[in-house]
Each structure stands twice: as structure tokens, then as C-alpha cells.
C-alpha positions as CSV (number, residue, x, y, z in Angstrom):
1,M,-16.8,-128.6,-11.5
2,I,-14.8,-125.7,-10.9
3,K,-12.7,-126.6,-14.0
4,R,-15.9,-126.4,-16.2
5,Y,-17.0,-123.3,-14.8
6,T,-13.9,-121.5,-15.4
7,V,-14.0,-122.8,-19.2
8,Y,-17.5,-121.2,-19.4
9,V,-16.3,-118.1,-18.0
10,I,-13.4,-117.7,-20.2
11,S,-15.5,-118.5,-23.4
12,L,-18.2,-116.0,-22.2
13,V,-15.2,-113.3,-21.9
14,V,-13.7,-113.9,-25.3
15,F,-17.3,-114.0,-26.8
16,S,-17.8,-110.7,-25.3
17,W,-14.9,-109.2,-26.7
18,L,-15.5,-110.3,-30.1
19,A,-19.0,-108.7,-30.0
20,C,-17.4,-105.4,-29.2
21,S,-15.8,-105.3,-32.6
22,P,-17.4,-104.6,-35.9
23,T,-15.6,-107.5,-37.5
24,R,-18.3,-109.7,-35.8
25,S,-20.8,-111.0,-38.4
26,A,-18.7,-109.6,-41.3
27,R,-19.4,-111.9,-43.8
28,S,-23.2,-112.3,-43.2
29,T,-26.0,-111.0,-45.3
30,E,-28.2,-109.7,-42.7
31,S,-27.5,-110.2,-38.9
32,G,-28.1,-108.6,-35.3
33,S,-28.7,-109.4,-31.6
34,A,-32.5,-108.6,-32.5
35,P,-34.6,-108.5,-35.9
36,P,-35.3,-105.2,-37.6
37,S,-38.3,-103.5,-36.3
38,K,-39.9,-103.0,-39.5
39,G,-39.1,-105.8,-41.9
40,S,-35.9,-106.4,-43.9
41,L,-33.4,-104.2,-45.7
42,Q,-32.6,-107.0,-48.4
43,P,-35.6,-106.8,-50.7
44,F,-35.3,-103.1,-51.3
45,V,-31.5,-103.6,-52.2
46,Q,-32.0,-106.7,-54.4
47,D,-35.3,-105.7,-56.0
48,S,-35.2,-101.9,-56.1
49,L,-31.6,-100.3,-55.7
50,L,-29.5,-103.0,-57.7
51,Q,-32.0,-102.8,-60.4
52,Q,-31.6,-99.3,-61.4
53,P,-30.3,-98.9,-64.8
54,G,-27.1,-97.4,-64.1
55,L,-26.4,-99.9,-61.3
56,I,-27.2,-103.2,-62.9
57,S,-23.4,-103.6,-64.0
58,A,-22.1,-101.7,-61.3
59,Q,-20.1,-103.1,-58.4
60,V,-21.9,-102.0,-55.0
61,G,-20.9,-102.7,-51.6
62,I,-23.1,-101.9,-48.3
63,S,-22.4,-102.2,-44.8
64,L,-24.6,-101.2,-42.0
65,Y,-23.6,-101.6,-38.3
66,D,-25.3,-101.2,-34.8
67,P,-22.6,-100.1,-32.3
68,A,-25.1,-100.5,-29.4
69,R,-25.8,-104.2,-30.1
70,A,-21.8,-104.2,-31.8
71,A,-23.3,-106.1,-34.7
72,Y,-24.0,-105.8,-38.3
73,L,-27.4,-105.7,-39.3
74,Y,-26.6,-105.7,-43.0
75,N,-24.0,-106.6,-45.3
76,Y,-24.0,-106.8,-49.2
77,Q,-20.3,-107.2,-50.5
78,G,-19.1,-105.5,-47.4
79,D,-15.7,-107.2,-47.3
80,K,-15.0,-106.5,-51.0
81,Y,-12.5,-103.7,-52.0
82,F,-13.7,-100.4,-53.8
83,I,-12.2,-97.3,-55.1
84,P,-13.7,-95.1,-52.3
85,A,-12.7,-91.4,-53.7
86,S,-13.0,-88.8,-50.9
87,N,-14.3,-91.4,-48.4
88,T,-10.5,-91.8,-47.9
89,K,-10.4,-88.6,-45.9
90,L,-12.2,-90.4,-42.9
91,F,-8.8,-92.0,-42.6
92,S,-6.9,-88.9,-42.8
93,L,-9.5,-87.3,-40.3
94,Y,-8.8,-89.9,-37.8
95,A,-5.0,-89.6,-38.2
96,G,-5.1,-86.0,-37.6
97,L,-7.6,-86.4,-34.5
98,S,-5.2,-88.9,-33.2
99,H,-1.9,-87.2,-33.7
100,L,-2.3,-83.5,-34.1
101,G,-3.7,-82.7,-30.6
102,D,-5.6,-79.3,-30.1
103,S,-3.6,-77.2,-32.3
104,L,-1.8,-77.2,-35.4
105,V,1.6,-76.5,-35.3
106,G,2.6,-73.5,-37.5
107,M,6.0,-73.9,-37.5
108,R,9.1,-74.7,-35.5
109,Y,11.8,-72.0,-35.1
110,K,14.8,-70.4,-33.7
111,I,15.7,-66.6,-33.9
112,T,19.4,-65.3,-33.9
113,D,20.7,-61.8,-34.1
114,T,20.7,-62.2,-37.9
115,A,18.2,-64.9,-39.1
116,L,14.9,-66.7,-38.6
117,F,15.3,-70.5,-38.7
118,V,12.2,-72.4,-39.6
119,I,11.2,-76.2,-39.5
120,P,8.1,-76.3,-41.8
121,S,5.1,-78.3,-40.2
122,G,3.1,-78.6,-43.3
123,D,0.4,-76.6,-42.1
124,P,-1.9,-75.6,-45.1
125,T,-3.5,-72.6,-43.3
126,F,-0.5,-70.6,-43.8
127,L,-1.6,-67.2,-45.7
128,H,-4.6,-69.2,-46.9
129,P,-7.4,-66.8,-47.7
130,S,-10.2,-68.4,-45.5
131,Y,-8.0,-67.6,-42.3
132,P,-7.6,-64.0,-41.3
133,F,-5.7,-64.7,-38.1
134,Q,-1.9,-65.4,-39.2
135,P,0.2,-65.9,-36.0
136,V,3.2,-67.4,-38.2
137,I,3.7,-64.6,-40.7
138,D,3.1,-61.9,-37.7
139,L,6.2,-63.3,-36.0
140,M,8.1,-63.6,-39.3
141,R,7.5,-59.9,-39.9
142,K,8.5,-58.8,-36.4
143,T,11.9,-60.6,-36.7
144,R,15.1,-59.2,-38.3
145,G,17.3,-60.6,-40.7
146,N,16.5,-63.4,-43.4
147,I,14.2,-66.3,-43.1
148,W,15.5,-69.6,-44.1
149,L,13.4,-72.8,-44.5
150,A,14.7,-76.0,-43.5
151,D,14.4,-78.9,-46.1
152,D,15.3,-81.8,-43.9
153,N,11.9,-83.0,-43.3
154,W,10.2,-83.3,-46.7
155,H,10.7,-86.8,-48.3
156,D,7.9,-87.1,-50.9
157,E,6.7,-85.7,-54.0
158,A,4.6,-82.6,-55.0
159,L,1.8,-84.9,-56.6
160,G,0.4,-87.9,-54.8
161,R,0.9,-91.5,-56.3
162,G,-1.9,-92.5,-59.0
163,W,-3.2,-88.7,-59.2
164,A,-4.4,-88.0,-63.1
165,W,-1.4,-86.0,-64.6
166,D,-4.0,-83.6,-66.4
167,D,-5.6,-82.2,-63.0
168,Y,-2.5,-80.2,-62.6
169,N,-4.3,-76.9,-63.5
170,D,-7.4,-77.7,-61.6
171,D,-8.1,-76.1,-58.0
172,Y,-8.9,-79.5,-56.5
173,A,-5.2,-80.9,-57.2
174,A,-3.0,-78.4,-55.6
175,E,0.6,-79.5,-55.1
176,R,1.8,-80.6,-51.6
177,S,4.8,-79.2,-49.8
178,S,6.4,-79.0,-46.5
179,F,5.6,-75.3,-46.4
180,P,2.1,-74.4,-48.0
181,V,1.7,-70.6,-49.0
182,Y,-1.7,-69.5,-50.1
183,G,-2.7,-72.9,-50.5
184,N,-0.3,-73.5,-52.9
185,M,-2.5,-71.6,-55.4
186,I,-2.7,-68.2,-57.2
187,C,-6.2,-66.5,-57.1
188,W,-6.5,-65.0,-60.8
189,V,-9.3,-62.2,-61.0
190,Q,-11.2,-60.3,-63.7
191,D,-13.1,-57.1,-63.1
192,R,-14.9,-55.5,-66.0
193,P,-16.5,-52.1,-65.5
194,K,-20.3,-52.8,-65.4
195,G,-22.1,-52.2,-68.4
196,N,-19.6,-53.1,-70.8
197,S,-19.7,-56.9,-70.6
198,K,-21.6,-57.1,-74.1
199,D,-20.2,-54.1,-75.4
200,P,-17.1,-55.1,-77.9
201,F,-15.8,-51.5,-77.7
202,G,-16.2,-51.1,-73.6
203,A,-13.3,-50.5,-71.5
204,S,-10.8,-53.4,-71.2
205,P,-11.3,-55.4,-67.9
206,S,-8.7,-55.2,-64.9
207,I,-6.7,-58.7,-64.7
208,Y,-4.8,-59.4,-61.6
209,S,-3.5,-62.1,-59.2
210,I,-3.5,-62.4,-55.5
211,P,-1.0,-62.4,-54.2
212,E,0.9,-60.6,-57.0
213,V,3.5,-62.9,-58.7
214,D,6.7,-62.3,-60.8
215,W,6.1,-65.2,-62.7
216,D,5.7,-64.8,-66.5
217,V,2.0,-64.1,-67.8
218,K,0.9,-64.3,-71.3
219,F,-2.3,-63.3,-72.8
220,N,-4.4,-65.4,-75.2
221,T,-5.4,-63.2,-78.1
222,D,-8.3,-65.7,-79.0
223,T,-11.3,-63.0,-79.0
224,A,-13.9,-66.0,-79.7
225,K,-13.4,-67.1,-75.9
226,K,-16.3,-66.0,-73.9
227,N,-15.0,-67.4,-70.4
228,F,-12.2,-65.9,-68.4
229,F,-10.0,-68.7,-68.0
230,V,-6.0,-69.2,-66.7
231,H,-3.9,-72.1,-67.9
232,R,-0.5,-72.8,-66.2
233,Y,1.9,-74.6,-68.3
234,R,2.6,-77.9,-67.1
235,D,6.1,-77.7,-66.1
236,R,6.6,-74.2,-65.4
237,N,5.1,-71.3,-63.6
238,I,4.0,-69.6,-66.6
239,F,0.4,-68.7,-66.6
240,E,-1.8,-67.8,-69.9
241,V,-4.8,-65.9,-69.3
242,T,-7.7,-65.5,-71.6
243,E,-10.0,-62.8,-71.1
244,G,-13.8,-63.4,-70.6
245,R,-16.8,-61.5,-71.0
246,E,-17.7,-61.7,-67.3
247,E,-17.9,-58.6,-65.3
248,H,-16.3,-60.5,-62.2
249,K,-14.5,-63.8,-62.4
250,E,-12.1,-65.5,-60.1
251,Q,-10.0,-68.5,-60.7
252,Y,-7.5,-70.7,-58.4
253,T,-4.8,-72.2,-60.3
254,P,-2.1,-74.3,-58.6
255,F,1.6,-73.2,-59.0
256,I,4.5,-75.4,-59.0
257,T,6.1,-75.4,-55.6
258,D,9.6,-76.5,-56.7
259,G,10.1,-78.0,-53.1
260,L,10.5,-74.5,-51.1
261,A,11.6,-72.4,-53.8
262,S,8.2,-71.0,-54.5
263,A,7.4,-70.4,-50.8
264,V,10.6,-68.6,-50.5
265,L,9.8,-66.2,-53.5
266,L,6.2,-65.4,-52.1
267,L,7.4,-64.9,-48.6
268,K,10.0,-62.2,-49.8
269,D,7.1,-60.0,-50.7
270,T,4.7,-61.0,-47.9
271,A,7.1,-60.9,-45.1
272,G,9.3,-58.3,-46.4
273,R,12.3,-60.5,-45.7
274,Q,15.1,-62.0,-47.9
275,G,15.7,-65.7,-47.4
276,G,16.4,-69.1,-48.8
277,V,16.5,-72.8,-48.1
278,K,18.9,-74.6,-45.9
279,H,19.6,-78.1,-45.1
280,L,20.3,-78.2,-41.5
281,G,21.1,-81.9,-41.1
282,L,18.3,-82.4,-38.6
283,L,18.4,-85.5,-36.7
284,T,15.4,-84.5,-34.4
285,Q,13.0,-81.6,-34.2
286,S,13.0,-81.4,-30.4
287,G,14.6,-78.4,-28.8
288,W,12.9,-75.9,-31.2
289,N,10.2,-73.2,-30.1
290,I,6.9,-74.2,-31.3
291,L,4.2,-71.7,-32.6
292,H,0.8,-73.0,-32.9
293,S,-1.4,-71.5,-35.6
294,R,-5.0,-72.3,-35.0
295,P,-7.4,-75.2,-33.3
296,V,-7.2,-78.1,-35.4
297,D,-11.1,-78.6,-35.9
298,S,-11.1,-75.1,-37.7
299,L,-9.1,-77.2,-40.4
300,F,-11.1,-80.5,-40.0
301,R,-14.4,-79.1,-40.4
302,P,-13.9,-77.4,-43.9
303,M,-11.7,-80.4,-45.2
304,M,-14.8,-82.6,-44.3
305,Y,-17.6,-80.3,-45.3
306,N,-16.0,-79.2,-48.5
307,S,-14.2,-82.5,-49.1
308,D,-10.9,-80.3,-49.4
309,N,-8.3,-82.5,-50.8
310,F,-5.5,-80.1,-50.1
311,F,-6.4,-80.0,-46.4
312,A,-6.5,-83.8,-46.2
313,E,-3.3,-84.1,-48.0
314,Q,-1.5,-81.8,-45.8
315,T,-3.2,-83.0,-42.8
316,L,-1.5,-86.5,-43.4
317,L,1.6,-85.1,-44.2
318,M,1.4,-83.2,-40.6
319,V,0.7,-86.4,-39.0
320,G,3.9,-88.0,-40.4
321,N,6.0,-84.8,-39.3
322,E,4.7,-85.0,-35.7
323,A,4.8,-88.7,-35.3
324,L,7.8,-89.6,-37.4
325,G,9.9,-86.2,-37.9
326,S,9.1,-86.7,-41.8
327,M,6.6,-85.7,-44.3
328,N,6.1,-88.9,-46.6
329,D,2.7,-90.5,-47.3
330,A,3.9,-93.9,-47.5
331,R,5.9,-94.0,-44.2
332,T,2.9,-92.4,-42.3
333,I,0.2,-94.8,-43.9
334,D,2.6,-97.6,-42.9
335,Y,2.9,-96.4,-39.4
336,L,-0.6,-96.0,-39.0
337,L,-1.7,-99.3,-40.2
338,Q,0.7,-101.2,-38.0
339,G,-0.3,-99.0,-35.0
340,D,-3.5,-97.4,-34.4
341,L,-5.4,-99.1,-37.3
342,D,-3.9,-102.7,-37.1
343,S,-7.3,-104.2,-36.3
344,L,-9.3,-103.2,-39.3
345,P,-11.4,-105.9,-40.7
346,Q,-9.6,-105.9,-44.3
347,K,-6.4,-104.2,-45.0
348,P,-6.6,-101.5,-47.3
349,N,-4.4,-100.4,-50.0
350,W,-4.2,-96.6,-48.9
351,V,-1.6,-94.3,-50.8
352,D,-2.8,-90.7,-50.2
353,G,-4.7,-88.4,-48.1
354,S,-7.6,-87.2,-50.3
355,G,-8.7,-90.1,-52.4
356,L,-7.7,-88.4,-55.8
357,S,-5.7,-91.7,-56.3
358,R,-7.7,-94.7,-57.8
359,Y,-4.8,-96.9,-56.2
360,D,-6.8,-96.5,-53.0
361,L,-8.9,-99.6,-52.3
362,F,-11.1,-99.9,-49.1
363,T,-14.0,-101.9,-47.9
364,P,-17.4,-100.6,-46.6
365,Q,-16.6,-102.6,-43.6
366,D,-13.4,-100.5,-43.2
367,F,-15.2,-97.4,-43.2
368,V,-17.8,-98.7,-40.6
369,W,-14.9,-99.5,-38.4
370,I,-13.2,-96.2,-38.5
371,L,-16.4,-94.3,-38.1
372,N,-17.1,-96.4,-34.9
373,K,-13.5,-96.0,-33.6
374,M,-13.8,-92.2,-34.1
375,Q,-17.2,-91.9,-32.3
376,R,-15.9,-93.9,-29.5
377,E,-12.6,-92.0,-29.1
378,F,-13.7,-88.5,-29.9
379,G,-17.5,-88.3,-29.2
380,L,-20.4,-88.3,-31.5
381,S,-20.9,-84.6,-30.7
382,R,-17.3,-83.6,-32.1
383,M,-18.0,-85.8,-35.3
384,E,-21.5,-84.3,-35.8
385,R,-19.5,-80.8,-35.8
386,I,-17.0,-81.9,-38.3
387,L,-19.0,-84.1,-40.8
388,P,-21.5,-82.1,-42.9
389,T,-25.2,-83.0,-42.6
390,G,-28.2,-82.8,-45.0
391,G,-28.3,-79.6,-46.6
392,T,-24.8,-78.4,-45.7
393,G,-21.5,-78.7,-47.5
394,T,-21.3,-81.7,-50.0
395,L,-24.7,-82.7,-48.9
396,G,-26.2,-79.4,-49.9
397,S,-28.5,-80.9,-52.4
398,Y,-29.4,-84.0,-50.5
399,Y,-31.1,-84.9,-47.2
400,R,-32.5,-81.3,-46.6
401,K,-35.7,-82.8,-44.8
402,D,-35.1,-83.2,-41.1
403,S,-31.5,-83.1,-42.0
404,A,-30.1,-83.4,-38.7
405,F,-30.4,-87.2,-38.7
406,I,-27.5,-88.1,-41.1
407,Y,-23.7,-86.9,-40.5
408,A,-21.4,-88.3,-43.4
409,K,-18.7,-87.9,-45.7
410,T,-19.4,-88.1,-49.9
411,G,-17.0,-89.3,-52.3
412,S,-16.8,-88.9,-56.3
413,L,-14.6,-89.6,-59.0
414,S,-15.8,-90.7,-62.5
415,G,-17.5,-93.9,-62.2
416,V,-17.4,-93.3,-58.2
417,V,-19.9,-92.6,-55.8
418,A,-19.5,-93.1,-52.1
419,L,-21.2,-92.2,-48.9
420,S,-20.2,-93.3,-45.2
421,G,-21.3,-91.8,-42.0
422,Y,-23.6,-91.7,-39.0
423,L,-27.4,-92.3,-39.3
424,I,-30.0,-91.6,-36.6
425,T,-33.2,-93.8,-36.9
426,Q,-37.0,-92.7,-36.4
427,N,-36.5,-94.3,-33.1
428,G,-33.5,-92.3,-32.1
429,H,-31.2,-95.1,-32.7
430,L,-27.4,-94.5,-34.0
431,L,-26.3,-96.8,-36.9
432,I,-23.1,-96.5,-38.8
433,F,-23.0,-97.0,-42.6
434,S,-21.0,-97.3,-45.6
435,V,-22.1,-97.3,-49.3
436,L,-19.6,-97.6,-52.1
437,I,-20.4,-97.8,-55.8
438,N,-18.0,-98.5,-58.5
439,N,-18.2,-98.3,-62.4
440,Y,-21.9,-97.3,-62.6
441,T,-23.1,-95.7,-65.8
442,G,-25.2,-92.7,-66.3
443,S,-25.7,-89.7,-64.2
444,G,-23.8,-89.5,-60.9
445,T,-26.7,-87.4,-59.5
446,T,-29.1,-90.0,-60.3
447,V,-26.8,-92.8,-58.3
448,R,-26.7,-90.4,-55.4
449,R,-30.5,-90.1,-55.3
450,Q,-30.9,-93.8,-55.2
451,I,-28.4,-93.9,-52.3
452,E,-30.8,-91.2,-50.7
453,K,-33.7,-93.5,-51.1
454,L,-31.6,-96.2,-49.5
455,I,-30.6,-94.1,-46.5
456,H,-34.1,-93.1,-45.9
457,R,-35.2,-96.7,-45.9
458,I,-32.7,-97.7,-43.6
459,R,-33.8,-94.9,-41.3
460,D,-37.7,-96.2,-41.4
461,T,-36.7,-99.8,-41.3
462,Y,-34.3,-100.1,-38.0
């Protein structure tokens, strides 16, 4: 009798442990400890959502999870792999929340009588126009002598694996580096005196860059162009400017980082110090002074609200620097997947921090799992502050009515729409969801509106 009771207790404990994981009922179509309160989601998905013209031939994955019951309420191809686009940032966010502490490391440094030696940290906020408070540059301006940047901890490429090569001129594809300066972009500005935009004999516009640069600038003489535009040569920091008819126009254009060379060049004017790059042969980053730049959430919030690719890429690099002493995506991702993320329902093919790469492959259940892990470890209130809700950020045109019921990350590439996050039902119940759609046809806006209908149906159904 005692032996039989012991077996029963062990079985009960094992079952309870399994129930706490989002991997339970992973392959079921609809499951849970209690039936939905107002019918089933299945008819809506099969008879309405999947029958939309742009989705008939698309790949669709949906997972809906109830953390209170520790059970999936609905799965449609939830264990299949999809290109997630910017939903990948959810994994970069978790990495940053777990490994970057309360404040970003702006730099590690040592000061001598003749120089300031800096170990870069990958902090993307340095001299970024969105952050007026700049403790790193303040210290640099106060020190004497040259500024030397160490290149020992950079072991990656400027562009991510699988990025589209012809995105190099676009502001969403800035190069990655160990010591970003101005977001690794130049802001080009055209100001035309008011009242002359339609006058062919009016005053010429003022065209300048922020910051001022010593790189070559050429002007396109094609007067048929109507819009201000700056094109950088693919392999060199040479910028071709086309004058437009706008009275005021700004364009952010990525520059070639060339390791730390461009950072050194820009620092010379900004900090007023000569400097260069040194290989110090560092085996460890311990023993150096640390200067923190700002609270981590001041980076994470715009990263998620605006889906900032550069911030996400640098977050993953910073995690590698803090955890491994090295900035390399592949090593950092492997470290995370073998450690904090070793219990994912399906092991992803994860290659970058932003989701720009089409090599990234995740399942809807992976996103449900990471979202559940984040709200457990960091609290739902913090996640609600970091993620956009309806009518804000990348959800600015969606979920505007009673917007505070959803907090989610969007994802968009050509043929890809994704949405994963938290949802509060009409009954005040927290659910976690992920919707990944690949290879749709037609308008992306139309697909996002269909997902919006699905989310409202979930909110009313459960």
C-alpha cells in the first residue's frame, strides 16, 4: 500500500511539473483544462481567416496559451517553422533583460597621463540623437591625450547573415559595430527658403549633414528629380546628393563603419581628441573602470515600440560582450540556446538580433514560450511598458479602441506578417498568443486587418 501511494504521488508531481510548461498539448488543435466560455476559435480560423483571398495559399501558424491553466487553448500549425521577421526581437529583448542588468555599459576604460583607453561595449545610444544625456562623450572631453579604442572584442561582420545586400542605403539596415557613433548613420538635411519650392529661379537650398563629415560628397545634376535623396556608394563612404523640391527634408543614411575607423574619425571632431585603434591583446575585461550610459529600458522600449533593427542588433552584441567578452552573434545565440533557452518547444534557426534575415526560423510555440518566460521572470507590468499597445508604436493604426487589452510585437517583411504578445480578454483573463504568416499574396495591410479580427475574436471568445 505504501509503495502504491508513493508511485501515485510521484506521478502527480511529474504531471504537475509538465503542466507548468507551454510545451504541454503542443500538437493538439484545441485544448485546455476547461472549455472556452463562448464557443470555439476553430470555425472562425477555418471558415473565415484561412479563406481570405491573400491567405488561401499562405502558410499560417497560430498558438494561443493560457498561463493560468498552463495549457494551450488553440494550436494551428503551432509547431511549424516560419520566418518571423521582427518578432525575432522578442528573443533579443529576453537576452538583454537577462544579461544587461539595470543600466547599459557605455564603455570600459582606463585613464593614463597621456591617453584614454576604451574597451567598446556595443552601446548603440552613444551620440544617438534620441539621447541628449551622454556621459561617455562628457568623460572623453574631460580627459587629456589621445583616445584609443580596443578592437579585441569584435569578432563579427558589419552586416548580419542573410541580410538583403541592397538594403545597405536604408536607415533600417545600419551596420553593426563594437563602438557605434550617431547610430552609425549620417543625417542629411535639405532646407529651402519658404516660398521658393515651386519657383525654378528661387534660392538654392541649404544641404548639410549632422554630424559634419569629411567624406566625399557629390551632387546629382539631374534636375528632373523632385525628391531630396542621398545615395551612398555601396563599398565606400562617398555620398551622392540629389536636390529636391521639399522645403525641409531629412534622410538618415548608414555609413561604412570599417571596423572602428569611422568611429575614430567622427570622435576626432566630436570629442576634440586625436586617437586610433589598438589591439591590446586582452584576455579579460575585468579590472577596467565601467561607465554606465543609461537605464536599459530606455533602449528596450524604443527598440520594441519602433521595431528598431539597429538597437536589437546591438543588444544581442552587448549581451555577448557581457556574457562572453566577445561580440559575435553565432557564439552568443549558441550560448543562449544552450543555457537560458534550452527548453524551447522547438529549437529555432536564429541568426541575428533584428529579424532582417530570412534565415531566421521560429515556431509560434517558441514565441508563446519566450513571452510566458518574460512575464514570469520580469513581470507583466514591465512587459506592458516595453511593448506597444493599440494605437502606439508599430501598432499605431491597429487596436485603437480599448487599446490597453493588447501588448504585442509586430513583424513585417515582403510576404511575412507576424504578431506575438499578451492579450487581456473581456473577462480580464491573460492569454499569450503568436500568429505567424508567410507567403501571403496581396496587401500586407489587409492581412494585418485579418489578424486584428482574429485577436478581437479571441478576446470575445475566451
